[in-house]
Backbone as a chain_set.jsonl record, in Angstrom:
{"seq": "MIDWFLKMKHWQLFIWTFGAPVCTQIIIMVSMISNISHESNPEPEQMYLYFKFIPIITFIFMVTFFTWFWAIAIGLQKKVPAHIPLNTILFKILFFIVLIYSFFYMIGFLIIMSGIFQTDQPPDFSIFRSLFWIILPIHLFSVFCVIYATYLVAKTFKTAELQRAVKFTDFAGEFLMLWFFPIGIWFIQPKINKMVEE", "coords": {"N": [[-37.869, 41.813, 40.042], [-35.809, 43.49, 38.727], [-36.192, 46.051, 40.211], [-35.933, 45.46, 42.812], [-33.108, 44.949, 42.82], [-32.3, 47.607, 42.211], [-33.202, 49.03, 44.341], [-31.885, 47.994, 46.429], [-29.737, 47.976, 49.251], [-26.122, 49.583, 49.549], [-24.521, 48.128, 51.147], [-26.043, 45.67, 51.222], [-25.493, 44.898, 48.916], [-22.938, 44.814, 48.526], [-22.179, 42.752, 50.202], [-23.446, 40.708, 48.824], [-22.348, 40.532, 46.557], [-19.695, 40.506, 47.199], [-18.659, 40.198, 49.594], [-19.813, 37.64, 50.805], [-19.027, 35.686, 49.099], [-15.999, 35.884, 49.104], [-15.639, 35.633, 51.983], [-16.476, 32.756, 51.927], [-14.532, 31.383, 50.245], [-12.481, 31.804, 51.64], [-12.927, 30.236, 54.059], [-13.103, 27.716, 52.99], [-10.459, 27.487, 51.798], [-9.12, 27.765, 54.092], [-9.933, 25.423, 55.518], [-9.299, 23.413, 53.702], [-6.529, 23.707, 53.707], [-5.703, 23.285, 56.37], [-6.833, 20.586, 56.684], [-4.918, 19.469, 54.905], [-2.624, 19.731, 56.437], [-2.921, 18.323, 58.432], [-3.22, 15.963, 57.803], [-0.837, 13.543, 56.315], [-0.67, 12.703, 53.763], [-3.077, 13.392, 52.056], [-6.257, 12.284, 50.793], [-7.32, 12.295, 47.32], [-10.112, 12.512, 46.524], [-10.563, 13.893, 48.602], [-9.545, 16.631, 48.125], [-10.655, 17.514, 45.763], [-13.371, 17.495, 46.539], [-13.318, 19.913, 47.979], [-12.564, 21.799, 45.875], [-14.878, 21.584, 44.121], [-16.472, 23.491, 45.161], [-15.777, 25.863, 44.397], [-16.483, 26.778, 41.674], [-19.487, 26.82, 41.991], [-19.505, 28.976, 44.018], [-18.332, 31.148, 42.338], [-20.483, 31.163, 40.463], [-22.754, 31.778, 41.817], [-21.816, 34.494, 42.658], [-21.525, 35.576, 40.105], [-23.919, 35.66, 39.117], [-25.302, 37.21, 40.585], [-23.828, 39.576, 40.583], [-24.017, 40.347, 37.912], [-26.814, 40.63, 37.261], [-27.17, 42.854, 38.83], [-25.728, 44.515, 37.149], [-27.598, 44.481, 34.981], [-29.941, 45.231, 35.882], [-29.291, 47.933, 36.313], [-28.536, 48.95, 33.553], [-30.882, 48.113, 32.139], [-32.891, 48.806, 33.714], [-32.698, 51.135, 34.636], [-33.463, 52.803, 32.269], [-36.114, 53.836, 32.106], [-35.649, 56.167, 33.491], [-33.901, 57.62, 31.525], [-33.821, 60.411, 29.38], [-36.253, 60.408, 26.537], [-35.31, 61.215, 24.083], [-32.603, 60.362, 24.0], [-31.105, 57.865, 22.832], [-30.176, 54.593, 23.769], [-27.926, 51.711, 23.088], [-29.336, 48.967, 24.201], [-29.861, 46.543, 22.724], [-27.71, 45.443, 21.685], [-26.006, 45.302, 24.373], [-27.69, 43.354, 25.555], [-27.246, 40.985, 23.966], [-24.412, 40.778, 24.097], [-24.336, 40.542, 26.967], [-25.716, 38.124, 27.483], [-23.867, 36.383, 26.167], [-21.659, 36.257, 27.58], [-22.733, 35.241, 30.008], [-23.274, 32.667, 29.074], [-20.869, 31.804, 28.126], [-19.588, 31.792, 30.754], [-20.769, 29.986, 32.37], [-20.181, 27.523, 30.788], [-17.412, 27.527, 31.148], [-17.193, 27.323, 33.829], [-18.179, 24.609, 33.972], [-16.348, 23.135, 32.548], [-14.189, 23.681, 34.132], [-14.833, 21.858, 36.461], [-14.811, 19.542, 35.275], [-12.285, 19.155, 34.472], [-11.092, 19.371, 37.113], [-11.782, 17.351, 38.172], [-11.072, 15.155, 36.607], [-8.251, 15.428, 36.965], [-8.095, 15.045, 39.992], [-9.582, 12.775, 40.298], [-8.196, 10.39, 39.338], [-5.684, 8.176, 39.171], [-3.593, 8.48, 37.259], [-1.242, 10.926, 35.724], [-2.33, 14.095, 34.709], [-3.048, 14.789, 30.924], [-1.49, 16.803, 29.339], [-1.279, 17.658, 26.948], [-3.589, 17.964, 25.654], [-4.543, 19.918, 27.217], [-3.156, 22.017, 25.862], [-3.91, 22.027, 23.299], [-6.471, 22.793, 23.593], [-6.28, 25.474, 24.829], [-5.813, 27.092, 22.457], [-8.03, 27.175, 21.722], [-10.004, 28.209, 23.575], [-8.655, 30.744, 24.213], [-9.269, 32.732, 22.199], [-12.223, 32.686, 22.572], [-12.53, 33.547, 25.168], [-11.183, 36.009, 25.384], [-12.968, 37.646, 23.774], [-15.26, 37.374, 25.478], [-14.068, 38.861, 27.467], [-14.031, 41.379, 26.218], [-17.012, 41.556, 26.091], [-17.446, 42.196, 28.517], [-16.235, 44.524, 29.35], [-17.889, 46.226, 27.46], [-20.388, 46.041, 28.346], [-19.867, 47.009, 30.853], [-19.308, 49.637, 30.209], [-21.719, 50.338, 29.128], [-23.478, 50.245, 31.229], [-22.172, 52.115, 32.838], [-22.699, 54.307, 31.275], [-25.275, 54.41, 31.022], [-26.191, 54.851, 33.748], [-24.896, 57.408, 34.281], [-26.345, 59.11, 32.521], [-28.987, 58.828, 33.032], [-28.448, 60.155, 35.395], [-27.663, 62.823, 34.793], [-29.417, 63.39, 32.972], [-29.137, 64.148, 30.349], [-27.404, 63.993, 27.003], [-24.411, 62.11, 27.029], [-20.727, 62.217, 27.195], [-17.741, 59.982, 27.22], [-15.813, 60.955, 28.894], [-17.33, 61.958, 30.601], [-18.488, 60.073, 32.152], [-16.325, 58.388, 32.798], [-15.175, 58.017, 35.385], [-17.391, 56.382, 36.577], [-17.242, 54.407, 35.374], [-14.947, 53.19, 35.875], [-15.342, 52.917, 38.591], [-17.085, 50.795, 38.538], [-15.876, 49.011, 37.345], [-14.273, 48.458, 39.219], [-15.785, 47.267, 41.25], [-16.107, 46.398, 44.368], [-15.294, 48.662, 45.323], [-16.673, 50.764, 44.248], [-19.536, 50.089, 44.338], [-20.198, 51.041, 46.782], [-20.15, 54.003, 46.382], [-21.709, 54.044, 44.125], [-24.288, 53.063, 44.266], [-26.021, 54.05, 46.325], [-26.722, 56.453, 45.099], [-28.038, 55.583, 43.0], [-30.36, 54.277, 44.348], [-31.628, 57.016, 45.047], [-32.156, 57.748, 42.699], [-34.237, 56.01, 41.983], [-35.898, 56.127, 44.112], [-36.819, 58.894, 43.573]], "CA": [[-36.412, 41.684, 40.512], [-34.769, 44.885, 38.661], [-36.336, 47.095, 41.088], [-35.33, 45.044, 43.942], [-31.715, 45.251, 43.014], [-32.107, 49.126, 42.139], [-33.435, 49.56, 45.552], [-30.97, 47.18, 47.266], [-28.647, 49.067, 49.896], [-24.962, 49.375, 49.0], [-23.969, 47.506, 52.004], [-26.129, 44.301, 50.977], [-24.948, 44.494, 47.374], [-21.622, 44.35, 48.693], [-22.264, 41.429, 51.059], [-23.86, 39.308, 48.25], [-21.418, 40.284, 45.421], [-18.108, 40.58, 47.074], [-18.254, 39.67, 51.046], [-20.164, 36.457, 51.134], [-18.086, 34.759, 48.178], [-14.786, 35.893, 49.521], [-15.395, 34.929, 53.153], [-16.752, 31.338, 51.735], [-13.565, 30.934, 49.807], [-11.635, 32.029, 52.778], [-13.302, 29.379, 55.012], [-12.861, 26.592, 52.166], [-9.253, 27.26, 51.72], [-8.559, 27.139, 55.582], [-10.437, 24.143, 55.551], [-8.358, 22.527, 52.925], [-5.113, 23.66, 54.501], [-6.026, 22.403, 57.619], [-7.101, 19.07, 56.425], [-3.391, 18.78, 54.286], [-1.637, 19.835, 57.315], [-3.329, 16.871, 59.867], [-2.817, 14.361, 56.98], [0.299, 13.58, 55.576], [-1.446, 12.074, 52.448], [-4.763, 13.517, 51.851], [-7.105, 11.554, 49.879], [-7.323, 13.136, 46.077], [-10.968, 12.717, 46.638], [-11.357, 15.06, 49.492], [-9.077, 17.767, 47.439], [-11.772, 17.696, 45.001], [-14.697, 18.114, 47.174], [-13.236, 21.433, 48.297], [-12.647, 22.485, 44.552], [-16.15, 21.628, 43.748], [-17.37, 24.606, 45.797], [-15.194, 27.28, 44.061], [-17.351, 27.16, 40.513], [-20.632, 27.153, 42.682], [-19.392, 30.141, 44.56], [-18.296, 31.851, 41.359], [-21.532, 31.413, 39.701], [-23.395, 32.579, 42.685], [-21.333, 35.753, 42.382], [-21.744, 36.214, 38.724], [-25.374, 35.95, 38.772], [-25.665, 38.414, 41.419], [-23.131, 40.93, 39.896], [-24.38, 40.611, 36.335], [-28.153, 40.748, 37.545], [-27.072, 44.241, 39.27], [-25.584, 45.332, 35.971], [-28.771, 44.199, 34.024], [-30.994, 46.208, 36.61], [-28.949, 49.52, 36.114], [-28.566, 49.032, 32.267], [-32.238, 48.306, 31.596], [-33.904, 49.1, 34.851], [-32.857, 52.753, 34.6], [-33.785, 53.427, 30.905], [-37.143, 54.556, 32.205], [-35.143, 57.627, 33.793], [-33.015, 58.217, 30.358], [-34.518, 61.082, 28.485], [-36.678, 59.874, 25.525], [-34.633, 61.635, 22.954], [-31.419, 59.801, 24.114], [-31.303, 56.454, 22.692], [-28.971, 53.72, 24.294], [-28.279, 50.478, 22.481], [-29.642, 48.089, 24.769], [-30.038, 45.137, 22.11], [-25.95, 44.989, 21.915], [-25.895, 44.794, 25.373], [-28.379, 42.095, 25.93], [-26.676, 40.062, 23.52], [-23.162, 40.489, 24.75], [-24.405, 39.993, 28.213], [-25.864, 36.396, 27.309], [-22.723, 35.674, 25.635], [-21.003, 36.245, 29.041], [-23.394, 34.265, 30.884], [-23.151, 31.264, 28.618], [-19.448, 31.432, 28.514], [-18.847, 31.288, 31.947], [-21.538, 28.558, 32.851], [-19.398, 26.233, 30.193], [-16.367, 27.533, 31.428], [-17.171, 26.707, 35.065], [-18.399, 23.125, 33.83], [-15.173, 22.752, 31.995], [-13.124, 23.594, 35.275], [-15.219, 20.83, 37.22], [-14.34, 18.413, 34.69], [-10.891, 19.265, 34.539], [-10.493, 18.852, 38.327], [-12.449, 15.717, 38.264], [-9.998, 14.286, 36.072], [-6.612, 15.419, 37.957], [-8.126, 14.522, 41.404], [-10.111, 11.173, 40.801], [-7.527, 9.195, 38.524], [-4.364, 8.087, 39.867], [-2.592, 9.024, 36.304], [-0.899, 12.455, 35.757], [-3.075, 14.794, 33.386], [-2.448, 15.09, 29.8], [-1.195, 18.288, 28.98], [-1.271, 18.182, 25.379], [-5.08, 18.42, 25.499], [-4.775, 21.57, 27.611], [-2.5, 22.942, 24.897], [-4.698, 22.305, 21.951], [-7.901, 23.704, 24.053], [-5.734, 26.806, 25.158], [-6.06, 27.961, 21.48], [-9.64, 27.37, 21.18], [-10.71, 29.06, 24.674], [-8.179, 31.994, 24.396], [-10.196, 33.813, 21.527], [-13.465, 32.949, 23.031], [-12.207, 34.068, 26.6], [-11.134, 37.42, 25.223], [-13.999, 38.166, 23.343], [-15.795, 37.31, 26.629], [-13.428, 40.255, 28.102], [-14.649, 42.294, 25.437], [-18.224, 41.513, 26.443], [-17.855, 42.751, 29.964], [-15.958, 45.747, 28.955], [-18.891, 46.874, 26.535], [-21.239, 45.761, 29.323], [-19.616, 47.955, 31.782], [-19.333, 50.984, 29.356], [-23.087, 50.8, 28.979], [-23.979, 50.321, 32.477], [-22.064, 53.485, 33.151], [-23.311, 55.455, 30.473], [-26.942, 54.511, 31.248], [-26.205, 55.62, 35.091], [-24.923, 58.815, 34.017], [-27.288, 59.812, 31.507], [-30.21, 58.864, 34.094], [-28.267, 61.038, 36.496], [-27.499, 64.309, 34.376], [-30.677, 63.913, 32.109], [-28.603, 64.941, 29.014], [-26.349, 63.056, 26.58], [-23.17, 62.077, 27.907], [-19.437, 61.357, 26.495], [-17.051, 58.991, 27.733], [-15.13, 61.812, 29.928], [-18.462, 62.546, 31.816], [-18.775, 58.861, 32.991], [-15.286, 57.48, 33.315], [-14.961, 57.75, 36.907], [-18.419, 55.585, 37.176], [-16.822, 53.362, 34.452], [-13.818, 52.726, 36.697], [-15.954, 52.311, 40.001], [-18.081, 49.662, 38.19], [-15.023, 47.85, 37.098], [-13.702, 47.969, 40.834], [-16.965, 47.264, 41.904], [-16.293, 46.125, 45.511], [-15.171, 50.229, 46.025], [-17.533, 51.432, 43.379], [-20.643, 49.826, 44.991], [-20.266, 52.083, 48.095], [-20.478, 55.087, 45.627], [-22.783, 54.283, 42.749], [-25.444, 52.375, 44.576], [-26.509, 55.063, 46.971], [-27.136, 57.397, 43.942], [-29.352, 54.69, 42.218], [-31.494, 54.123, 45.419], [-32.053, 58.126, 45.353], [-32.815, 58.069, 41.381], [-35.521, 55.155, 41.867], [-36.909, 56.883, 45.064], [-37.439, 60.139, 43.044]], "C": [[-35.464, 42.805, 40.143], [-34.809, 45.553, 39.666], [-35.586, 46.561, 42.478], [-33.687, 45.03, 43.897], [-31.338, 46.775, 42.755], [-32.573, 49.692, 43.702], [-32.674, 49.05, 46.749], [-29.858, 48.113, 48.072], [-27.253, 48.82, 49.383], [-24.021, 48.376, 49.83], [-24.45, 45.925, 51.592], [-25.837, 44.037, 49.679], [-23.533, 44.113, 47.506], [-21.226, 43.035, 49.373], [-22.325, 40.244, 50.07], [-22.803, 39.336, 47.093], [-19.897, 39.983, 45.957], [-17.779, 39.715, 48.821], [-18.387, 38.105, 51.378], [-19.194, 35.326, 50.049], [-16.474, 34.633, 48.651], [-14.772, 35.333, 50.755], [-15.689, 33.23, 52.914], [-15.374, 30.698, 51.117], [-12.344, 30.949, 50.667], [-11.487, 30.958, 53.736], [-12.971, 28.078, 54.342], [-11.391, 26.265, 52.264], [-8.605, 26.992, 53.046], [-8.853, 26.107, 55.911], [-9.527, 23.028, 54.867], [-6.936, 22.514, 53.454], [-4.763, 23.016, 55.607], [-6.17, 20.97, 57.676], [-5.766, 18.541, 55.862], [-2.617, 18.626, 55.491], [-1.896, 18.718, 58.518], [-2.849, 15.653, 59.05], [-1.612, 14.505, 56.045], [0.308, 13.467, 54.061], [-2.64, 12.071, 52.33], [-5.089, 12.943, 50.707], [-7.452, 12.813, 48.436], [-8.942, 13.689, 46.139], [-11.654, 13.948, 47.628], [-10.716, 16.489, 48.935], [-10.165, 17.931, 46.637], [-12.913, 17.957, 45.454], [-14.58, 19.251, 47.622], [-13.17, 22.164, 46.858], [-14.011, 22.699, 43.847], [-16.777, 22.766, 44.249], [-16.868, 25.925, 44.963], [-16.196, 27.633, 42.598], [-18.866, 27.493, 41.077], [-20.641, 28.536, 43.396], [-19.241, 31.364, 43.621], [-19.561, 32.088, 40.68], [-22.474, 32.158, 40.284], [-23.009, 34.283, 42.681], [-21.522, 36.328, 41.326], [-22.992, 36.96, 38.477], [-25.851, 36.991, 39.559], [-25.06, 40.177, 40.713], [-23.762, 41.158, 38.605], [-26.101, 41.008, 36.45], [-28.148, 42.566, 38.047], [-27.133, 44.814, 37.949], [-26.694, 45.276, 35.094], [-29.844, 45.306, 34.729], [-30.696, 47.649, 36.398], [-29.138, 49.93, 34.599], [-30.181, 48.972, 31.874], [-33.53, 49.094, 32.583], [-34.079, 50.73, 34.689], [-33.013, 53.548, 33.274], [-35.08, 53.85, 31.104], [-36.937, 56.081, 32.655], [-34.175, 58.346, 32.679], [-34.007, 58.961, 29.873], [-34.97, 60.433, 27.224], [-35.937, 60.116, 24.172], [-33.083, 61.239, 22.837], [-31.044, 58.359, 23.91], [-29.793, 55.607, 23.144], [-29.103, 52.323, 23.574], [-28.166, 49.215, 23.476], [-29.553, 46.536, 24.329], [-28.494, 44.636, 22.235], [-25.936, 44.462, 23.156], [-26.293, 43.835, 26.152], [-27.825, 40.828, 25.037], [-25.291, 39.598, 24.007], [-23.252, 40.004, 26.194], [-24.677, 38.474, 28.415], [-24.748, 35.893, 27.051], [-21.798, 35.331, 26.735], [-21.425, 35.076, 29.773], [-23.152, 32.863, 30.62], [-21.742, 30.764, 28.413], [-18.829, 30.851, 29.647], [-19.498, 30.338, 32.672], [-20.377, 27.614, 31.893], [-17.921, 26.307, 30.994], [-16.102, 26.831, 33.036], [-17.514, 24.891, 35.405], [-17.13, 22.466, 33.33], [-14.089, 22.71, 33.305], [-13.427, 22.294, 36.171], [-14.761, 19.775, 36.674], [-12.835, 18.032, 34.532], [-10.576, 18.774, 36.095], [-10.912, 17.545, 38.707], [-11.379, 14.975, 37.746], [-8.594, 14.299, 36.756], [-6.998, 14.614, 39.366], [-8.688, 13.033, 41.649], [-9.529, 10.092, 39.867], [-6.139, 9.282, 39.08], [-3.008, 8.434, 38.645], [-2.569, 10.642, 36.164], [-1.795, 12.952, 34.629], [-2.275, 14.86, 32.251], [-2.396, 16.316, 29.431], [-1.252, 18.762, 27.722], [-2.79, 18.419, 24.978], [-5.356, 19.775, 26.017], [-4.316, 22.54, 26.644], [-3.092, 22.91, 23.848], [-6.198, 22.975, 22.516], [-7.536, 24.985, 24.168], [-6.047, 27.585, 23.701], [-7.294, 28.095, 20.868], [-10.296, 28.279, 22.147], [-10.098, 30.227, 24.48], [-8.903, 32.825, 23.559], [-11.399, 34.293, 22.323], [-13.185, 33.806, 24.727], [-11.889, 35.74, 26.484], [-12.161, 38.29, 24.48], [-15.148, 38.27, 24.405], [-15.608, 38.597, 27.386], [-13.936, 41.245, 27.388], [-16.096, 42.767, 25.83], [-18.556, 42.398, 27.56], [-17.283, 44.026, 30.206], [-17.017, 46.836, 28.562], [-19.829, 47.005, 27.889], [-21.074, 47.032, 30.293], [-19.761, 49.484, 31.391], [-20.909, 51.343, 29.322], [-23.699, 51.194, 29.955], [-23.508, 51.89, 33.233], [-22.518, 54.517, 32.674], [-24.891, 55.718, 30.904], [-27.16, 55.335, 32.496], [-26.202, 57.088, 35.058], [-25.68, 59.862, 33.367], [-28.63, 60.008, 32.376], [-29.959, 60.008, 35.087], [-28.2, 62.694, 36.211], [-28.683, 64.348, 33.599], [-30.294, 64.897, 30.942], [-27.783, 63.583, 28.6], [-24.993, 63.278, 27.147], [-21.788, 61.636, 26.987], [-18.496, 60.69, 27.509], [-16.236, 59.554, 29.211], [-15.996, 62.059, 30.981], [-18.858, 61.09, 32.858], [-17.606, 58.093, 33.403], [-15.045, 57.221, 34.473], [-15.849, 56.433, 37.179], [-17.771, 54.245, 36.718], [-15.905, 52.447, 35.443], [-14.568, 51.899, 38.042], [-16.599, 51.108, 39.747], [-17.089, 48.432, 38.18], [-14.291, 47.513, 38.411], [-14.545, 47.919, 41.671], [-17.039, 46.976, 43.57], [-16.09, 47.829, 46.042], [-16.385, 50.953, 45.433], [-18.919, 51.383, 43.976], [-20.987, 50.899, 45.926], [-20.708, 53.598, 47.426], [-21.543, 55.24, 44.801], [-24.247, 53.846, 43.292], [-26.509, 53.56, 45.578], [-27.337, 56.179, 46.119], [-28.186, 56.565, 43.124], [-30.492, 54.669, 43.186], [-32.083, 55.745, 45.215], [-32.891, 58.554, 43.97], [-34.263, 57.23, 41.615], [-36.425, 55.929, 42.989], [-37.714, 58.232, 44.417], [-38.209, 59.616, 41.824]], "O": [[-34.529, 43.142, 40.871], [-33.755, 45.829, 40.24], [-34.762, 47.246, 43.084], [-33.064, 45.103, 44.955], [-30.21, 47.179, 43.04], [-32.206, 50.805, 44.079], [-32.774, 49.547, 47.871], [-29.181, 48.925, 47.441], [-27.138, 47.784, 48.729], [-22.99, 47.891, 49.364], [-23.619, 45.017, 51.576], [-25.935, 42.871, 49.297], [-22.981, 43.279, 46.789], [-20.198, 42.393, 49.157], [-21.695, 39.19, 50.166], [-22.384, 38.259, 46.668], [-19.061, 39.362, 45.302], [-16.903, 38.889, 49.077], [-17.547, 37.418, 51.959], [-18.791, 34.234, 50.449], [-15.824, 33.589, 48.6], [-13.923, 34.451, 50.882], [-15.144, 32.449, 53.694], [-15.092, 29.549, 51.458], [-11.357, 30.242, 50.464], [-10.406, 30.644, 54.234], [-12.522, 27.224, 55.106], [-10.978, 25.176, 52.66], [-7.705, 26.162, 53.176], [-8.088, 25.574, 56.715], [-9.136, 21.992, 55.405], [-6.28, 21.484, 53.612], [-3.758, 22.333, 55.803], [-5.707, 20.258, 58.568], [-5.389, 17.41, 56.169], [-1.983, 17.589, 55.69], [-1.058, 18.397, 59.361], [-2.267, 14.651, 59.467], [-1.451, 15.39, 55.205], [1.106, 14.011, 53.298], [-3.35, 11.07, 52.435], [-4.39, 13.018, 49.697], [-7.766, 13.986, 48.636], [-9.218, 14.868, 45.916], [-12.683, 14.615, 47.532], [-11.325, 17.506, 49.264], [-10.793, 18.893, 47.079], [-13.612, 18.714, 44.78], [-15.632, 19.873, 47.775], [-13.817, 23.208, 46.779], [-14.287, 23.683, 43.161], [-17.809, 23.055, 43.643], [-17.577, 26.931, 44.919], [-16.626, 28.783, 42.5], [-19.429, 28.464, 40.571], [-21.673, 29.207, 43.388], [-19.804, 32.429, 43.876], [-19.763, 33.238, 40.289], [-23.064, 33.051, 39.677], [-23.874, 35.158, 42.698], [-21.706, 37.545, 41.333], [-23.246, 38.067, 38.002], [-26.819, 37.651, 39.179], [-25.567, 41.278, 40.501], [-24.011, 42.324, 38.3], [-26.542, 41.753, 35.575], [-28.998, 43.366, 37.656], [-28.104, 45.43, 37.509], [-26.72, 46.225, 34.311], [-30.464, 46.12, 34.045], [-31.585, 48.497, 36.308], [-29.728, 50.966, 34.292], [-30.627, 49.937, 31.253], [-34.581, 49.668, 32.299], [-35.114, 51.395, 34.632], [-32.742, 54.746, 33.188], [-35.448, 54.422, 30.078], [-37.694, 57.008, 32.368], [-33.727, 59.475, 32.878], [-35.122, 58.441, 29.827], [-34.065, 59.803, 26.677], [-35.973, 59.281, 23.269], [-32.374, 61.612, 21.902], [-30.675, 57.705, 24.886], [-28.643, 55.962, 22.886], [-30.211, 51.802, 23.452], [-27.137, 48.547, 23.57], [-29.307, 45.577, 25.059], [-28.165, 43.594, 22.801], [-25.861, 43.237, 23.253], [-25.698, 43.404, 27.14], [-28.011, 39.695, 25.48], [-24.992, 38.434, 24.27], [-22.434, 39.202, 26.644], [-24.104, 37.738, 29.219], [-24.46, 34.87, 27.671], [-21.231, 34.241, 26.799], [-20.709, 34.131, 30.103], [-22.899, 32.007, 31.468], [-21.429, 29.576, 28.495], [-18.002, 29.944, 29.745], [-18.901, 29.808, 33.609], [-19.65, 26.927, 32.609], [-17.367, 25.286, 31.402], [-15.179, 26.088, 33.373], [-17.297, 24.186, 36.39], [-16.872, 21.314, 33.676], [-13.274, 21.797, 33.427], [-12.469, 21.661, 36.616], [-14.255, 18.933, 37.417], [-12.339, 16.906, 34.481], [-9.826, 17.811, 36.252], [-10.341, 16.809, 39.513], [-10.789, 14.169, 38.465], [-7.952, 13.284, 37.029], [-6.302, 13.688, 39.78], [-8.484, 12.295, 42.612], [-10.156, 9.066, 39.601], [-5.576, 10.333, 39.386], [-1.826, 8.597, 38.945], [-3.495, 11.422, 36.389], [-1.981, 12.225, 33.653], [-1.051, 14.967, 32.328], [-3.454, 16.897, 29.187], [-1.274, 19.944, 27.379], [-3.068, 19.073, 23.973], [-6.122, 20.599, 25.518], [-4.832, 23.649, 26.502], [-2.874, 23.914, 23.17], [-6.915, 23.62, 21.751], [-8.31, 25.811, 23.683], [-6.535, 28.711, 23.8], [-7.637, 28.781, 19.905], [-11.102, 29.101, 21.712], [-10.93, 31.133, 24.531], [-9.292, 33.838, 24.14], [-11.705, 35.43, 22.68], [-13.949, 34.688, 25.118], [-12.271, 36.565, 27.313], [-12.168, 39.516, 24.587], [-15.967, 39.178, 24.269], [-16.513, 39.295, 27.845], [-14.372, 42.166, 28.079], [-16.428, 43.95, 25.911], [-19.539, 43.133, 27.659], [-17.699, 44.69, 31.156], [-17.111, 47.958, 29.059], [-19.941, 48.111, 28.418], [-21.945, 47.883, 30.473], [-20.233, 50.357, 32.12], [-21.296, 52.502, 29.471], [-24.401, 52.205, 29.94], [-24.221, 52.599, 33.943], [-22.766, 55.542, 33.31], [-25.507, 56.772, 31.062], [-27.973, 56.258, 32.551], [-27.039, 57.854, 35.536], [-25.684, 61.077, 33.563], [-29.245, 61.073, 32.439], [-30.857, 60.703, 35.562], [-28.521, 63.588, 36.994], [-29.114, 65.495, 33.482], [-30.81, 65.968, 30.625], [-27.532, 62.58, 29.267], [-24.543, 64.324, 27.613], [-21.886, 60.748, 26.14], [-18.632, 60.995, 28.694], [-16.068, 58.916, 30.25], [-15.605, 62.334, 32.115], [-19.365, 61.103, 33.979], [-17.733, 57.213, 34.255], [-14.648, 56.081, 34.715], [-15.369, 55.5, 37.823], [-17.727, 53.223, 37.403], [-16.111, 51.264, 35.713], [-14.432, 50.727, 38.392], [-16.716, 50.318, 40.684], [-17.242, 47.324, 38.695], [-13.783, 46.411, 38.616], [-14.364, 48.385, 42.796], [-18.085, 47.348, 44.102], [-16.678, 48.213, 47.052], [-17.047, 51.704, 46.148], [-19.519, 52.443, 44.154], [-22.011, 51.572, 45.804], [-21.574, 54.267, 47.991], [-22.221, 56.261, 44.691], [-25.263, 54.283, 42.75], [-27.704, 53.713, 45.329], [-28.415, 56.658, 46.469], [-29.168, 57.137, 42.651], [-31.588, 55.06, 42.784], [-33.313, 55.7, 45.23], [-33.857, 59.315, 43.92], [-35.327, 57.819, 41.423], [-37.57, 56.293, 42.72], [-38.878, 58.55, 44.663], [-38.859, 60.394, 41.125]]}, "num_chains": 1, "name": "protein.A"}
């Protein structure tokens, strides 16, 4: 699986991580808006049906995107010089924390949407307020995990490319390209393909 992601062409990766999810969401939103405009009082169950697809699309995107991250951080370790250790253990721990949090976040989203659209009563926002203070620190920690994962992926990529120890200034460009991945994929993935071929 790792080699498959490392050998994948940039346009294929772009379609899986960005093109397909965005196009699917556009189709769902257009279909939903069209349904609302044709019916003066659309059924809540119909609206919920549309919202059920959003976590599924998000999950597919996240699995593809983070598998690509995993492939770079772990798969390119064989290209990194043996005397330059990189902390992949911390990367793996933080990586799975993000995946677990994302999974529970999407389950929570579905439960909230189900409660809003499938009951006649207005939602109880006091529950949201109390949950907010629980979710906020977990969410911020998850953001930190993603930043660290992006940092290590960029560092691994640049270390494998230059075959020497690197500072942040050496891979700051790659870090930003990975952060803005729809653009960065077109520049980073061809270099990864070349590394794997060599």
